[in-house]
Backbone as JSON Lines, residues from 0, in Angstrom:
{"i":0,"aa":"M","n":[0.85,-1.2,0.0],"ca":[0.0,0.0,0.0],"c":[0.89,1.24,0.0]}
{"i":1,"aa":"G","n":[0.48,2.23,-0.77],"ca":[1.27,3.45,-0.87],"c":[1.24,4.31,0.37]}
{"i":2,"aa":"C","n":[0.08,4.43,1.02],"ca":[-0.06,5.29,2.2],"c":[-0.16,4.45,3.47]}
{"i":3,"aa":"V","n":[0.58,4.89,4.46],"ca":[0.54,4.25,5.78],"c":[0.3,5.34,6.81]}
{"i":4,"aa":"L","n":[-0.68,5.13,7.67],"ca":[-1.02,6.08,8.72],"c":[-0.69,5.47,10.08]}
{"i":5,"aa":"F","n":[0.1,6.18,10.87],"ca":[0.34,5.83,12.26],"c":[-0.45,6.81,13.11]}
{"i":6,"aa":"F","n":[-1.08,6.31,14.18],"ca":[-1.84,7.21,15.06],"c":[-1.63,6.83,16.53]}
{"i":7,"aa":"D","n":[-1.79,7.83,17.4],"ca":[-1.71,7.58,18.84],"c":[-2.38,8.71,19.59]}
{"i":8,"aa":"G","n":[-3.0,8.36,20.69],"ca":[-3.59,9.34,21.59],"c":[-2.95,9.19,22.96]}
{"i":9,"aa":"A","n":[-2.87,10.29,23.68],"ca":[-2.28,10.27,25.02],"c":[-3.16,11.07,25.96]}
{"i":10,"aa":"C","n":[-3.13,10.68,27.21],"ca":[-3.93,11.34,28.23],"c":[-3.12,11.39,29.51]}
{"i":11,"aa":"R","n":[-3.08,12.54,30.15],"ca":[-2.39,12.67,31.44],"c":[-3.46,12.65,32.52]}
{"i":12,"aa":"G","n":[-3.58,11.49,33.17],"ca":[-4.72,11.26,34.04],"c":[-5.81,10.66,33.16]}
{"i":13,"aa":"N","n":[-6.77,10.01,33.76],"ca":[-7.82,9.39,32.94],"c":[-9.15,9.52,33.66]}
{"i":14,"aa":"P","n":[-9.92,10.6,33.48],"ca":[-9.73,11.62,32.44],"c":[-8.66,12.65,32.81]}
{"i":15,"aa":"G","n":[-8.24,13.36,31.79],"ca":[-7.24,14.41,31.93],"c":[-7.0,15.07,30.59]}
{"i":16,"aa":"P","n":[-6.0,15.94,30.53],"ca":[-5.66,16.58,29.25],"c":[-5.3,15.54,28.2]}
{"i":17,"aa":"M","n":[-5.79,15.75,26.98],"ca":[-5.55,14.8,25.89],"c":[-4.68,15.43,24.8]}
{"i":18,"aa":"G","n":[-3.89,14.57,24.18],"ca":[-3.11,14.98,23.01],"c":[-3.18,13.87,21.98]}
{"i":19,"aa":"I","n":[-3.08,14.26,20.72],"ca":[-3.08,13.26,19.65],"c":[-1.88,13.47,18.74]}
{"i":20,"aa":"G","n":[-1.49,12.39,18.1],"ca":[-0.44,12.44,17.1],"c":[-0.79,11.5,15.97]}
{"i":21,"aa":"A","n":[-0.49,11.91,14.75],"ca":[-0.69,11.05,13.58],"c":[0.36,11.42,12.54]}
{"i":22,"aa":"V","n":[0.86,10.4,11.87],"ca":[1.86,10.59,10.82],"c":[1.41,9.83,9.59]}
{"i":23,"aa":"L","n":[1.43,10.51,8.46],"ca":[1.09,9.89,7.19],"c":[2.37,9.7,6.38]}
{"i":24,"aa":"M","n":[2.58,8.44,5.97],"ca":[3.74,8.09,5.16],"c":[3.24,7.71,3.77]}
{"i":25,"aa":"E","n":[4.02,8.05,2.77],"ca":[3.71,7.64,1.41],"c":[5.0,7.15,0.77]}
{"i":26,"aa":"N","n":[4.98,5.93,0.29],"ca":[6.17,5.31,-0.3],"c":[7.38,5.41,0.63]}
{"i":27,"aa":"G","n":[7.13,5.2,1.94],"ca":[8.21,5.18,2.92],"c":[8.68,6.53,3.42]}
{"i":28,"aa":"K","n":[8.07,7.62,2.94],"ca":[8.48,8.96,3.36],"c":[7.34,9.65,4.09]}
{"i":29,"aa":"K","n":[7.68,10.39,5.15],"ca":[6.67,11.15,5.88],"c":[6.21,12.32,5.02]}
{"i":30,"aa":"V","n":[4.88,12.42,4.84],"ca":[4.33,13.51,4.03],"c":[3.52,14.5,4.85]}
{"i":31,"aa":"K","n":[2.96,14.04,5.96],"ca":[2.18,14.94,6.82],"c":[2.2,14.41,8.24]}
{"i":32,"aa":"E","n":[1.98,15.33,9.19],"ca":[1.84,14.91,10.59],"c":[0.92,15.87,11.33]}
{"i":33,"aa":"I","n":[0.35,15.36,12.41],"ca":[-0.51,16.14,13.29],"c":[-0.01,15.95,14.71]}
{"i":34,"aa":"S","n":[0.02,17.04,15.45],"ca":[0.27,17.02,16.89],"c":[-0.66,18.07,17.48]}
{"i":35,"aa":"K","n":[-1.67,17.61,18.23],"ca":[-2.72,18.55,18.65],"c":[-3.2,18.25,20.06]}
{"i":36,"aa":"H","n":[-3.37,19.31,20.85],"ca":[-3.97,19.2,22.19],"c":[-5.48,19.31,22.03]}
{"i":37,"aa":"L","n":[-6.22,18.44,22.74],"ca":[-7.67,18.39,22.54],"c":[-8.51,18.8,23.74]}
{"i":38,"aa":"G","n":[-7.93,19.19,24.83],"ca":[-8.75,19.46,26.0],"c":[-8.77,18.27,26.92]}
{"i":39,"aa":"K","n":[-9.84,18.16,27.72],"ca":[-9.9,17.1,28.73],"c":[-10.78,15.93,28.26]}
{"i":40,"aa":"G","n":[-10.34,14.72,28.56],"ca":[-11.1,13.53,28.2],"c":[-10.37,12.28,28.66]}
{"i":41,"aa":"T","n":[-10.75,11.15,28.08],"ca":[-10.15,9.88,28.47],"c":[-9.13,9.42,27.42]}
{"i":42,"aa":"N","n":[-8.35,8.43,27.78],"ca":[-7.37,7.88,26.86],"c":[-8.05,7.31,25.61]}
{"i":43,"aa":"N","n":[-9.18,6.63,25.78],"ca":[-9.88,6.06,24.63],"c":[-10.41,7.13,23.69]}
{"i":44,"aa":"I","n":[-10.88,8.24,24.25],"ca":[-11.33,9.36,23.4],"c":[-10.15,9.91,22.62]}
{"i":45,"aa":"A","n":[-9.0,10.03,23.27],"ca":[-7.79,10.53,22.59],"c":[-7.38,9.59,21.46]}
{"i":46,"aa":"E","n":[-7.41,8.28,21.7],"ca":[-7.04,7.31,20.66],"c":[-7.99,7.4,19.47]}
{"i":47,"aa":"W","n":[-9.3,7.4,19.72],"ca":[-10.28,7.49,18.63],"c":[-10.11,8.82,17.88]}
{"i":48,"aa":"S","n":[-9.88,9.9,18.6],"ca":[-9.72,11.21,17.97],"c":[-8.47,11.24,17.08]}
{"i":49,"aa":"A","n":[-7.4,10.59,17.53],"ca":[-6.17,10.52,16.73],"c":[-6.44,9.74,15.44]}
{"i":50,"aa":"L","n":[-7.18,8.64,15.54],"ca":[-7.52,7.86,14.36],"c":[-8.35,8.69,13.38]}
{"i":51,"aa":"I","n":[-9.36,9.36,13.89],"ca":[-10.24,10.17,13.04],"c":[-9.47,11.28,12.34]}
{"i":52,"aa":"E","n":[-8.64,12.01,13.09],"ca":[-7.86,13.1,12.48],"c":[-6.87,12.55,11.45]}
{"i":53,"aa":"G","n":[-6.3,11.39,11.74],"ca":[-5.39,10.77,10.79],"c":[-6.08,10.33,9.51]}
{"i":54,"aa":"L","n":[-7.28,9.76,9.65],"ca":[-8.05,9.36,8.46],"c":[-8.4,10.58,7.61]}
{"i":55,"aa":"K","n":[-8.79,11.68,8.25],"ca":[-9.1,12.91,7.52],"c":[-7.87,13.42,6.79]}
{"i":56,"aa":"M","n":[-6.71,13.35,7.45],"ca":[-5.45,13.79,6.85],"c":[-5.13,12.94,5.61]}
{"i":57,"aa":"A","n":[-5.32,11.62,5.72],"ca":[-5.04,10.72,4.6],"c":[-5.98,11.0,3.42]}
{"i":58,"aa":"L","n":[-7.25,11.26,3.72],"ca":[-8.21,11.58,2.66],"c":[-7.85,12.9,1.98]}
{"i":59,"aa":"A","n":[-7.51,13.91,2.79],"ca":[-7.15,15.21,2.23],"c":[-5.9,15.12,1.36]}
{"i":60,"aa":"H","n":[-5.01,14.2,1.71],"ca":[-3.78,14.02,0.92],"c":[-4.06,13.27,-0.38]}
{"i":61,"aa":"G","n":[-5.2,12.61,-0.45],"ca":[-5.56,11.88,-1.67],"c":[-5.26,10.4,-1.65]}
{"i":62,"aa":"C","n":[-5.0,9.85,-0.48],"ca":[-4.75,8.41,-0.39],"c":[-6.01,7.64,-0.73]}
{"i":63,"aa":"R","n":[-5.88,6.64,-1.59],"ca":[-7.01,5.78,-1.94],"c":[-6.91,4.44,-1.23]}
{"i":64,"aa":"E","n":[-5.68,3.98,-1.04],"ca":[-5.42,2.75,-0.29],"c":[-4.6,3.12,0.93]}
{"i":65,"aa":"L","n":[-4.98,2.56,2.08],"ca":[-4.35,2.98,3.33],"c":[-4.17,1.81,4.26]}
{"i":66,"aa":"E","n":[-2.99,1.74,4.85],"ca":[-2.76,0.83,5.96],"c":[-2.66,1.69,7.2]}
{"i":67,"aa":"V","n":[-3.48,1.37,8.2],"ca":[-3.53,2.14,9.45],"c":[-2.86,1.32,10.54]}
{"i":68,"aa":"R","n":[-1.9,1.93,11.23],"ca":[-1.16,1.24,12.29],"c":[-1.3,2.01,13.59]}
{"i":69,"aa":"G","n":[-1.68,1.28,14.64],"ca":[-1.81,1.88,15.96],"c":[-1.42,0.89,17.03]}
{"i":70,"aa":"D","n":[-1.03,1.42,18.19],"ca":[-0.59,0.54,19.28],"c":[-1.69,0.27,20.31]}
{"i":71,"aa":"S","n":[-2.91,0.73,20.02],"ca":[-4.04,0.43,20.89],"c":[-4.76,-0.8,20.35]}
{"i":72,"aa":"Q","n":[-4.54,-1.95,21.0],"ca":[-5.23,-3.17,20.56],"c":[-6.73,-2.99,20.6]}
{"i":73,"aa":"L","n":[-7.22,-2.28,21.62],"ca":[-8.66,-2.08,21.76],"c":[-9.23,-1.36,20.54]}
{"i":74,"aa":"I","n":[-8.64,-0.26,20.16],"ca":[-9.14,0.52,19.02],"c":[-9.06,-0.3,17.73]}
{"i":75,"aa":"I","n":[-7.94,-0.97,17.51],"ca":[-7.78,-1.78,16.29],"c":[-8.84,-2.89,16.27]}
{"i":76,"aa":"R","n":[-9.06,-3.54,17.4],"ca":[-10.05,-4.62,17.44],"c":[-11.48,-4.09,17.31]}
{"i":77,"aa":"Q","n":[-11.73,-2.88,17.81],"ca":[-13.08,-2.31,17.68],"c":[-13.34,-1.86,16.24]}
{"i":78,"aa":"I","n":[-12.4,-1.19,15.62],"ca":[-12.63,-0.66,14.26],"c":[-12.74,-1.8,13.24]}
{"i":79,"aa":"T","n":[-12.11,-2.94,13.53],"ca":[-12.19,-4.08,12.61],"c":[-13.36,-5.01,12.93]}
{"i":80,"aa":"G","n":[-14.12,-4.7,13.99],"ca":[-15.31,-5.47,14.31],"c":[-15.1,-6.68,15.21]}
{"i":81,"aa":"R","n":[-13.87,-6.9,15.65],"ca":[-13.62,-8.03,16.56],"c":[-14.22,-7.78,17.94]}
{"i":82,"aa":"Y","n":[-14.2,-6.5,18.37],"ca":[-14.82,-6.1,19.62],"c":[-15.89,-5.07,19.3]}
{"i":83,"aa":"S","n":[-16.94,-5.05,20.12],"ca":[-17.95,-4.0,19.93],"c":[-17.61,-2.79,20.8]}
{"i":84,"aa":"V","n":[-18.16,-1.66,20.41],"ca":[-17.98,-0.42,21.17],"c":[-19.2,-0.27,22.07]}
{"i":85,"aa":"K","n":[-18.99,-0.33,23.37],"ca":[-20.11,-0.31,24.3],"c":[-20.28,1.02,25.02]}
{"i":86,"aa":"S","n":[-19.2,1.78,25.18],"ca":[-19.28,3.06,25.9],"c":[-20.03,4.08,25.06]}
{"i":87,"aa":"E","n":[-21.1,4.63,25.64],"ca":[-21.93,5.6,24.91],"c":[-21.14,6.78,24.38]}
{"i":88,"aa":"N","n":[-20.13,7.22,25.14],"ca":[-19.36,8.39,24.7],"c":[-18.4,8.05,23.57]}
{"i":89,"aa":"L","n":[-18.13,6.76,23.31],"ca":[-17.23,6.37,22.23],"c":[-17.96,6.0,20.94]}
{"i":90,"aa":"V","n":[-19.25,5.67,21.02],"ca":[-20.01,5.26,19.84],"c":[-19.97,6.32,18.73]}
{"i":91,"aa":"P","n":[-20.18,7.61,19.04],"ca":[-20.12,8.61,17.96],"c":[-18.73,8.68,17.3]}
{"i":92,"aa":"L","n":[-17.68,8.49,18.09],"ca":[-16.33,8.51,17.53],"c":[-16.1,7.29,16.63]}
{"i":93,"aa":"Y","n":[-16.56,6.14,17.08],"ca":[-16.49,4.92,16.27],"c":[-17.24,5.12,14.96]}
{"i":94,"aa":"N","n":[-18.47,5.65,15.05],"ca":[-19.28,5.87,13.85],"c":[-18.59,6.81,12.87]}
{"i":95,"aa":"E","n":[-17.98,7.87,13.39],"ca":[-17.25,8.82,12.54],"c":[-16.07,8.14,11.85]}
{"i":96,"aa":"A","n":[-15.31,7.35,12.61],"ca":[-14.16,6.64,12.04],"c":[-14.62,5.66,10.96]}
{"i":97,"aa":"K","n":[-15.69,4.9,11.23],"ca":[-16.2,3.95,10.24],"c":[-16.67,4.67,8.98]}
{"i":98,"aa":"R","n":[-17.34,5.81,9.16],"ca":[-17.8,6.59,8.01],"c":[-16.59,7.01,7.15]}
{"i":99,"aa":"L","n":[-15.53,7.47,7.79],"ca":[-14.33,7.9,7.06],"c":[-13.65,6.74,6.34]}
{"i":100,"aa":"T","n":[-13.65,5.56,6.94],"ca":[-13.0,4.42,6.3],"c":[-13.68,4.04,5.0]}
{"i":101,"aa":"G","n":[-14.97,4.35,4.87],"ca":[-15.71,4.05,3.65],"c":[-15.27,4.85,2.44]}
{"i":102,"aa":"N","n":[-14.46,5.89,2.66],"ca":[-13.99,6.73,1.56],"c":[-12.73,6.19,0.89]}
{"i":103,"aa":"F","n":[-12.17,5.11,1.4],"ca":[-10.96,4.54,0.82],"c":[-11.34,3.34,-0.05]}
{"i":104,"aa":"E","n":[-10.61,3.15,-1.14],"ca":[-10.84,1.99,-1.99],"c":[-10.44,0.71,-1.25]}
{"i":105,"aa":"K","n":[-9.37,0.82,-0.47],"ca":[-8.86,-0.32,0.29],"c":[-8.27,0.22,1.58]}
{"i":106,"aa":"I","n":[-8.62,-0.42,2.68],"ca":[-8.08,0.0,3.99],"c":[-7.82,-1.23,4.83]}
{"i":107,"aa":"R","n":[-6.72,-1.19,5.53],"ca":[-6.33,-2.3,6.39],"c":[-5.83,-1.73,7.71]}
{"i":108,"aa":"F","n":[-6.17,-2.41,8.8],"ca":[-5.75,-1.98,10.13],"c":[-4.79,-2.99,10.71]}
{"i":109,"aa":"K","n":[-3.76,-2.49,11.36],"ca":[-2.73,-3.36,11.91],"c":[-2.3,-2.84,13.28]}
{"i":110,"aa":"W","n":[-2.3,-3.74,14.26],"ca":[-1.78,-3.39,15.58],"c":[-0.26,-3.48,15.53]}
{"i":111,"aa":"V","n":[0.4,-2.48,16.11],"ca":[1.86,-2.49,16.21],"c":[2.27,-2.29,17.66]}
{"i":112,"aa":"K","n":[3.45,-2.75,17.99],"ca":[3.98,-2.55,19.34],"c":[4.22,-1.07,19.58]}
{"i":113,"aa":"R","n":[4.13,-0.69,20.84],"ca":[4.32,0.72,21.2],"c":[5.63,1.29,20.66]}
{"i":114,"aa":"E","n":[6.71,0.5,20.75],"ca":[8.0,1.01,20.27],"c":[8.03,1.2,18.76]}
{"i":115,"aa":"D","n":[7.13,0.52,18.04],"ca":[7.04,0.71,16.59],"c":[6.13,1.88,16.23]}
{"i":116,"aa":"N","n":[5.58,2.53,17.23],"ca":[4.69,3.67,17.04],"c":[5.24,4.89,17.79]}
{"i":117,"aa":"A","n":[6.54,4.9,18.03],"ca":[7.16,5.92,18.88],"c":[6.98,7.34,18.35]}
{"i":118,"aa":"I","n":[6.99,7.5,17.03],"ca":[6.88,8.85,16.47],"c":[5.55,9.5,16.82]}
{"i":119,"aa":"T","n":[4.45,8.75,16.77],"ca":[3.15,9.34,17.1],"c":[2.97,9.47,18.61]}
{"i":120,"aa":"D","n":[3.57,8.58,19.36],"ca":[3.56,8.71,20.82],"c":[4.25,10.02,21.2]}
{"i":121,"aa":"D","n":[5.37,10.31,20.55],"ca":[6.1,11.55,20.79],"c":[5.26,12.77,20.41]}
{"i":122,"aa":"L","n":[4.57,12.7,19.26],"ca":[3.73,13.82,18.82],"c":[2.57,14.08,19.78]}
{"i":123,"aa":"S","n":[1.93,13.02,20.26],"ca":[0.79,13.21,21.18],"c":[1.26,13.76,22.51]}
{"i":124,"aa":"N","n":[2.42,13.32,22.98],"ca":[2.95,13.85,24.23],"c":[3.47,15.27,24.07]}
{"i":125,"aa":"R","n":[4.03,15.57,22.9],"ca":[4.48,16.94,22.62],"c":[3.28,17.91,22.64]}
{"i":126,"aa":"A","n":[2.14,17.45,22.13],"ca":[0.93,18.27,22.15],"c":[0.52,18.56,23.6]}
{"i":127,"aa":"L","n":[0.66,17.57,24.47],"ca":[0.33,17.78,25.87],"c":[1.32,18.73,26.54]}
{"i":128,"aa":"D","n":[2.59,18.61,26.21],"ca":[3.62,19.45,26.8],"c":[3.49,20.91,26.37]}
{"i":129,"aa":"S","n":[2.97,21.14,25.16],"ca":[2.92,22.5,24.62],"c":[1.61,23.22,24.91]}
{"i":130,"aa":"R","n":[0.67,22.53,25.52],"ca":[-0.63,23.18,25.77],"c":[-0.45,24.32,26.77]}
{"i":131,"aa":"G","n":[-1.35,25.25,26.68],"ca":[-1.29,26.31,27.68],"c":[-1.14,27.65,27.15]}
């Protein structure tokens, strides 16, 4: 696949201040990134928000085929349908992410180890450090 999206959300306290990070790669090169502070919420909200912002970034860049990589097993298993989303506050985020995935010709989700997602972990924490 030509486009690869890495995403991560971070939360200081749960709930607490949230930050997100996402990196879009194309043919092995970084083409775009996001590092954004989102206010207060939970870690799961931060993870879903990072995925959504990353999907929007990939669509805006013109990616038609996308491999999405994240270190949250829960999010990867929920978006692929292995687990259901039961928390009422997460259902709208799940629905938004699913809606966005329908815009790609081909999309694949892959869980990666935290150390293989270090760049987005750094971006989400940098967003938390720079808030204020």
